VEXNU-259186 format. One record per residue: z negated, y, x of N, C-alpha, C, CB in turn; residue in one letter. Coordinates in steps of 0.001 Angstrom, whole numbers, plus 500000, padded with zeros to 6 digits. Glycine has a CB too. Layout:
<sites>
<site <Z; Y; X>; <Z; Y; X>; <Z; Y; X>; <Z; Y; X>; "a">
...
</sites>
This chain:
<sites>
<site <176563; 211484; 143654>; <175403; 210762; 143183>; <175771; 209292; 143016>; <174878; 211361; 141858>; "m">
<site <174743; 208473; 142916>; <174914; 207026; 142766>; <174437; 206610; 141373>; <174132; 206248; 143878>; "h">
<site <175304; 205911; 140645>; <175002; 205519; 139274>; <175235; 204034; 139050>; <175840; 206324; 138303>; "f">
<site <174518; 203498; 138063>; <174830; 202214; 137438>; <175179; 202564; 136001>; <173617; 201162; 137535>; "v">
<site <176363; 202160; 135549>; <176757; 202422; 134165>; <176661; 201111; 133391>; <178208; 203025; 134083>; "v">
<site <175780; 201117; 132399>; <175537; 199948; 131565>; <176786; 199623; 130740>; <174320; 200182; 130642>; "d">
<site <176900; 198354; 130381>; <178041; 197921; 129563>; <178137; 198691; 128255>; <177940; 196435; 129269>; "e">
<site <177003; 199052; 127672>; <176997; 199759; 126389>; <177636; 201140; 126476>; <175580; 199892; 125881>; "s">
<site <177705; 201680; 127658>; <178222; 203039; 127837>; <179741; 203073; 127958>; <177602; 203670; 129066>; "t">
<site <180317; 202054; 128547>; <181770; 201934; 128542>; <182471; 202368; 129813>; <182305; 202710; 127436>; "g">
<site <183688; 201890; 129927>; <184490; 202111; 131131>; <185037; 203529; 131253>; <185629; 201145; 131156>; "m">
<site <185160; 204266; 130161>; <185635; 205650; 130275>; <184668; 206479; 131119>; <185801; 206285; 128874>; "a">
<site <183369; 206245; 130957>; <182362; 206954; 131758>; <182453; 206506; 133218>; <180929; 206699; 131199>; "v">
<site <182620; 205214; 133448>; <182785; 204696; 134817>; <183966; 205381; 135486>; <182988; 203153; 134810>; "v">
<site <185094; 205406; 134811>; <186312; 205998; 135385>; <186146; 207488; 135643>; <187504; 205767; 134458>; "e">
<site <185524; 208218; 134704>; <185292; 209642; 134915>; <184442; 209867; 136166>; <184608; 210265; 133684>; "y">
<site <183316; 209148; 136262>; <182415; 209346; 137399>; <183087; 208994; 138723>; <181154; 208509; 137222>; "l">
<site <183853; 207926; 138754>; <184565; 207557; 139978>; <185583; 208630; 140352>; <185265; 206195; 139806>; "r">
<site <186300; 209147; 139366>; <187273; 210211; 139636>; <186606; 211498; 140097>; <188104; 210485; 138397>; "n">
<site <185347; 211671; 139733>; <184579; 212842; 140161>; <183865; 212587; 141492>; <183556; 213227; 139083>; "a">
<site <184238; 211497; 142165>; <183749; 211163; 143514>; <182305; 210685; 143560>; <183885; 212355; 144401>; "a">
<site <181792; 210159; 142457>; <180463; 209560; 142458>; <180584; 208079; 142818>; <179768; 209742; 141075>; "h">
<site <179517; 207528; 143358>; <179439; 206105; 143682>; <178929; 205396; 142431>; <178499; 205833; 144934>; "d">
<site <179770; 204544; 141830>; <179444; 203958; 140528>; <179510; 202439; 140576>; <180392; 204487; 139453>; "v">
<site <178425; 201814; 140137>; <178392; 200377; 139910>; <178514; 200161; 138409>; <177079; 199723; 140487>; "l">
<site <179548; 199467; 137998>; <179756; 199157; 136587>; <179120; 197805; 136300>; <181278; 199154; 136220>; "s">
<site <178180; 197767; 135367>; <177556; 196502; 134979>; <178624; 195549; 134457>; <176455; 196731; 133907>; "v">
<site <179582; 196051; 133690>; <180646; 195204; 133138>; <181443; 194510; 134241>; <181587; 196038; 132265>; "a">
<site <181646; 195177; 135352>; <182427; 194613; 136451>; <181595; 193750; 137401>; <183080; 195724; 137228>; "e">
<site <180397; 194192; 137707>; <179629; 193561; 138783>; <178497; 192656; 138311>; <179063; 194611; 139659>; "a">
<site <178002; 192851; 137083>; <176824; 192121; 136612>; <176949; 191800; 135136>; <175548; 192927; 136870>; "m">
<site <178087; 191419; 134696>; <178359; 191230; 133280>; <177236; 190466; 132575>; <179673; 190498; 133102>; "s">
<site <176767; 191041; 131490>; <175729; 190477; 130636>; <174365; 190333; 131319>; <176174; 189141; 130142>; "q">
<site <174138; 191096; 132370>; <172826; 191085; 133028>; <171784; 191671; 132084>; <172864; 191884; 134367>; "a">
<site <170547; 191172; 132175>; <169493; 191736; 131323>; <169006; 193056; 131931>; <168303; 190728; 131160>; "n">
<site <168288; 193813; 131129>; <167869; 195154; 131529>; <166992; 195151; 132775>; <167131; 195818; 130395>; "d">
<site <166107; 194165; 132916>; <165263; 194081; 134113>; <166108; 193964; 135377>; <164307; 192884; 134011>; "d">
<site <167126; 193122; 135341>; <167989; 192941; 136520>; <168771; 194212; 136835>; <168963; 191773; 136298>; "k">
<site <169192; 194911; 135788>; <169914; 196168; 135999>; <169003; 197197; 136657>; <170461; 196715; 134663>; "i">
<site <167781; 197334; 136156>; <166825; 198279; 136756>; <166527; 197881; 138196>; <165512; 198334; 135933>; "i">
<site <166274; 196600; 138440>; <165965; 196147; 139798>; <167091; 196486; 140771>; <165706; 194640; 139807>; "d">
<site <168323; 196243; 140353>; <169457; 196539; 141239>; <169597; 198042; 141444>; <170765; 195958; 140662>; "r">
<site <169399; 198814; 140393>; <169470; 200266; 140514>; <168418; 200784; 141492>; <169288; 200925; 139143>; "a">
<site <167223; 200233; 141434>; <166157; 200635; 142356>; <166533; 200257; 143788>; <164809; 199976; 141959>; "v">
<site <166990; 199034; 143991>; <167370; 198575; 145329>; <168446; 199454; 145956>; <167857; 197138; 145267>; "q">
<site <169357; 199946; 145126>; <170497; 200710; 145642>; <170358; 202219; 145423>; <171772; 200224; 144988>; "e">
<site <169220; 202664; 144904>; <169000; 204093; 144692>; <169943; 204710; 143673>; <169138; 204819; 145988>; "g">
<site <170150; 204010; 142549>; <171103; 204452; 141533>; <170395; 204898; 140249>; <172094; 203328; 141220>; "r">
<site <170998; 205881; 139586>; <170553; 206338; 138273>; <171316; 205532; 137232>; <170784; 207888; 138084>; "i">
<site <170598; 204999; 136253>; <171209; 204196; 135195>; <171702; 205116; 134082>; <170202; 203149; 134637>; "i">
<site <172935; 204896; 133644>; <173462; 205579; 132465>; <173653; 204518; 131393>; <174814; 206342; 132777>; "i">
<site <173049; 204746; 130229>; <173045; 203728; 129175>; <172972; 204355; 127791>; <171877; 202770; 129370>; "t">
<site <173260; 203542; 126791>; <173046; 203892; 125389>; <171912; 203035; 124820>; <174353; 203699; 124563>; "n">
<site <171304; 202225; 125642>; <170334; 201208; 125230>; <168906; 201750; 125337>; <170489; 199934; 126090>; "d">
<site <168239; 201925; 124186>; <166864; 202451; 124156>; <165848; 201513; 124798>; <166453; 202725; 122728>; "k">
<site <166205; 200253; 125001>; <165271; 199305; 125607>; <164836; 199728; 127013>; <165901; 197926; 125663>; "d">
<site <165638; 200506; 127703>; <165246; 200972; 129030>; <164010; 201867; 128951>; <166404; 201726; 129694>; "f">
<site <163897; 202641; 127888>; <162701; 203467; 127687>; <161462; 202620; 127512>; <162875; 204371; 126481>; "g">
<site <161598; 201555; 126776>; <160483; 200617; 126585>; <160021; 200052; 127930>; <160898; 199464; 125634>; "e">
<site <160959; 199613; 128740>; <160613; 199019; 130041>; <159946; 200035; 130967>; <161867; 198451; 130715>; "l">
<site <160395; 201250; 130923>; <159878; 202256; 131849>; <158572; 202869; 131362>; <160906; 203347; 132058>; "i">
<site <158515; 203270; 130107>; <157323; 203972; 129636>; <156207; 203046; 129166>; <157696; 204891; 128522>; "f">
<site <156543; 201972; 128521>; <155492; 201071; 128023>; <155115; 200011; 129047>; <155943; 200395; 126735>; "r">
<site <156090; 199507; 129787>; <155812; 198440; 130759>; <155577; 198976; 132161>; <156956; 197449; 130786>; "s">
<site <155830; 200264; 132385>; <155587; 200866; 133686>; <156548; 200423; 134779>; <154209; 200564; 134110>; "g">
<site <157749; 200014; 134409>; <158738; 199535; 135381>; <159207; 200698; 136256>; <159950; 198872; 134658>; "k">
<site <159199; 200486; 137566>; <159681; 201502; 138500>; <161187; 201673; 138331>; <159333; 201119; 139966>; "a">
<site <161690; 202864; 138611>; <163109; 203157; 138456>; <163495; 204310; 139362>; <163448; 203483; 136990>; "h">
<site <164786; 204540; 139473>; <165293; 205670; 140248>; <165778; 206797; 139341>; <166424; 205216; 141165>; "h">
<site <165870; 206524; 138050>; <166315; 207516; 137071>; <167130; 206843; 135986>; <167138; 208628; 137747>; "g">
<site <167013; 207369; 134763>; <167765; 206851; 133624>; <168318; 208034; 132843>; <166873; 205941; 132713>; "v">
<site <169580; 207919; 132464>; <170236; 208885; 131592>; <170595; 208140; 130316>; <171512; 209530; 132274>; "l">
<site <169854; 208416; 129237>; <170029; 207725; 127960>; <170846; 208591; 127019>; <168664; 207377; 127325>; "l">
<site <172011; 208083; 126602>; <172882; 208793; 125675>; <172523; 208400; 124247>; <174375; 208490; 125970>; "l">
<site <172106; 209362; 123437>; <171776; 209143; 122018>; <172716; 210029; 121205>; <170243; 209473; 121701>; "r">
<site <173965; 209640; 121135>; <175004; 210483; 120565>; <175377; 210063; 119154>; <176226; 210457; 121442>; "l">
<site <175660; 211047; 118309>; <176190; 210758; 116972>; <177640; 210315; 117087>; <176070; 211997; 116043>; "r">
<site <178398; 211002; 117918>; <179805; 210662; 118163>; <179841; 209762; 119392>; <180700; 211959; 118368>; "d">
<site <180009; 208472; 119164>; <179992; 207479; 120242>; <181375; 207232; 120845>; <179428; 206174; 119726>; "e">
<site <182314; 208111; 120593>; <183656; 207921; 121139>; <183616; 208032; 122667>; <184644; 208961; 120541>; "s">
<site <184513; 207321; 123354>; <184562; 207430; 124814>; <184739; 208874; 125296>; <185694; 206574; 125351>; "p">
<site <185552; 209648; 124610>; <185776; 211039; 125020>; <184488; 211856; 124943>; <186857; 211686; 124144>; "a">
<site <183692; 211664; 123896>; <182439; 212403; 123772>; <181416; 211927; 124810>; <181868; 212247; 122354>; "n">
<site <181369; 210641; 125057>; <180461; 210136; 126106>; <180789; 210770; 127449>; <180551; 208595; 126216>; "r">
<site <182069; 210811; 127775>; <182497; 211425; 129044>; <182138; 212906; 129054>; <184025; 211241; 129262>; "v">
<site <182398; 213596; 127974>; <182086; 215031; 127898>; <180608; 215294; 128144>; <182490; 215594; 126533>; "r">
<site <179743; 214481; 127527>; <178305; 214683; 127682>; <177831; 214310; 129084>; <177547; 213867; 126645>; "m">
<site <178331; 213214; 129630>; <177954; 212821; 130993>; <178410; 213883; 131987>; <178566; 211443; 131359>; "v">
<site <179604; 214396; 131803>; <180119; 215459; 132681>; <179198; 216675; 132640>; <181558; 215865; 132265>; "k">
<site <178858; 217124; 131447>; <177999; 218304; 131303>; <176633; 218089; 131954>; <177821; 218650; 129823>; "a">
<site <176037; 216933; 131714>; <174696; 216673; 132250>; <174721; 216510; 133767>; <174100; 215422; 131603>; "v">
<site <175692; 215784; 134296>; <175726; 215588; 135747>; <176043; 216885; 136482>; <176756; 214522; 136111>; "t">
<site <176732; 217788; 135832>; <177016; 219085; 136466>; <175829; 220043; 136352>; <178260; 219723; 135833>; "e">
<site <175195; 220098; 135193>; <174140; 221078; 134955>; <172748; 220635; 135398>; <174101; 221409; 133516>; "q">
<site <172504; 219328; 135442>; <171153; 218823; 135721>; <171121; 217920; 136951>; <170618; 218062; 134514>; "y">
<site <172110; 218002; 137802>; <172256; 217077; 138936>; <170978; 216946; 139764>; <173390; 217537; 139832>; "a">
<site <170315; 218030; 140040>; <169138; 217984; 140907>; <167895; 217446; 140206>; <168850; 219356; 141443>; "t">
<site <167961; 217269; 138889>; <166779; 216826; 138139>; <166864; 215384; 137658>; <166567; 217722; 136958>; "r">
<site <168000; 214713; 137840>; <168182; 213380; 137266>; <167440; 212278; 138014>; <169637; 213050; 137228>; "l">
<site <167430; 212322; 139331>; <166767; 211264; 140105>; <165273; 211253; 139795>; <167003; 211462; 141629>; "a">
<site <164754; 210075; 139459>; <163330; 209919; 139171>; <162922; 210346; 137772>; <162544; 210692; 140154>; "g">
<site <163880; 210761; 136955>; <163577; 211235; 135599>; <164171; 210313; 134547>; <164103; 212658; 135398>; "s">
<site <163605; 210385; 133362>; <164174; 209730; 132189>; <164757; 210852; 131359>; <163099; 208874; 131377>; "f">
<site <166079; 210911; 131292>; <166777; 212008; 130635>; <167427; 211503; 129362>; <167830; 212634; 131572>; "t">
<site <167129; 212167; 128252>; <167719; 211809; 126962>; <168702; 212912; 126591>; <166617; 211621; 125846>; "v">
<site <169917; 212480; 126216>; <170988; 213421; 125918>; <171500; 213202; 124500>; <172135; 213277; 126933>; "v">
<site <171512; 214278; 123717>; <172189; 214286; 122425>; <173209; 215422; 122495>; <171167; 214470; 121210>; "t">
<site <174009; 215549; 121454>; <174979; 216644; 121445>; <174301; 218018; 121470>; <175873; 216535; 120217>; "e">
<site <173077; 218117; 120997>; <172408; 219407; 120929>; <171244; 219606; 121869>; <171943; 219619; 119585>; "g">
<site <170872; 218574; 122641>; <169657; 218662; 123439>; <169728; 217773; 124668>; <168452; 218289; 122602>; "l">
<site <169194; 218284; 125759>; <168986; 217469; 126956>; <167509; 217579; 127293>; <169902; 217937; 128168>; "v">
<site <166824; 216425; 127313>; <165394; 216403; 127625>; <165209; 215607; 128909>; <164553; 215784; 126447>; "r">
<site <164745; 216284; 129959>; <164505; 215639; 131244>; <163008; 215472; 131386>; <165105; 216463; 132437>; "v">
<site <162598; 214220; 131533>; <161161; 213915; 131577>; <160877; 213048; 132808>; <160694; 213188; 130261>; "r">
<site <159952; 213484; 133614>; <159527; 212666; 134743>; <158830; 211445; 134190>; <158596; 213456; 135713>; "r">
<site <159233; 210287; 134621>; <158644; 209054; 134118>; <157434; 208661; 134960>; <159684; 207921; 134112>; "a">
<site <156717; 207681; 134470>; <155463; 207259; 135075>; <155655; 206694; 136486>; <154795; 206227; 134195>; "i">
<site <156661; 205868; 136698>; <156825; 205166; 137963>; <158165; 205454; 138648>; <156684; 203691; 137735>; "q">
<site <158561; 206729; 138848>; <159816; 206924; 139554>; <159654; 206548; 141013>; <160296; 208372; 139422>; "p">
<site <160757; 206226; 141656>; <160733; 205936; 143093>; <161200; 207136; 143861>; <161600; 204721; 143431>; "l">
</sites>
């Protein structure tokens, strides 16, 4: 799969996904301090699912109707890099076919996959 990993999510997730043979664009490496609109635009252009901890992406997609290729929002109590990797691993393995075009919210106890208004 193709992902954009937001700076808020961290390099441990980037490294895990790359080691798992996914195509990963790290915002920290390629677009440092880019605003959310630019991140979404690049993700759409390149057919990438955004992985983030930033709730502002939900605002842009659901309230502003911004088109996207998919968002995976981590809302974790344990924000440690190890837990982020564990949750991303579980979701990408169990929900792989449902992530593109969806807004997926992940907590330690729940995964909610919701088709958004303007998926591509």
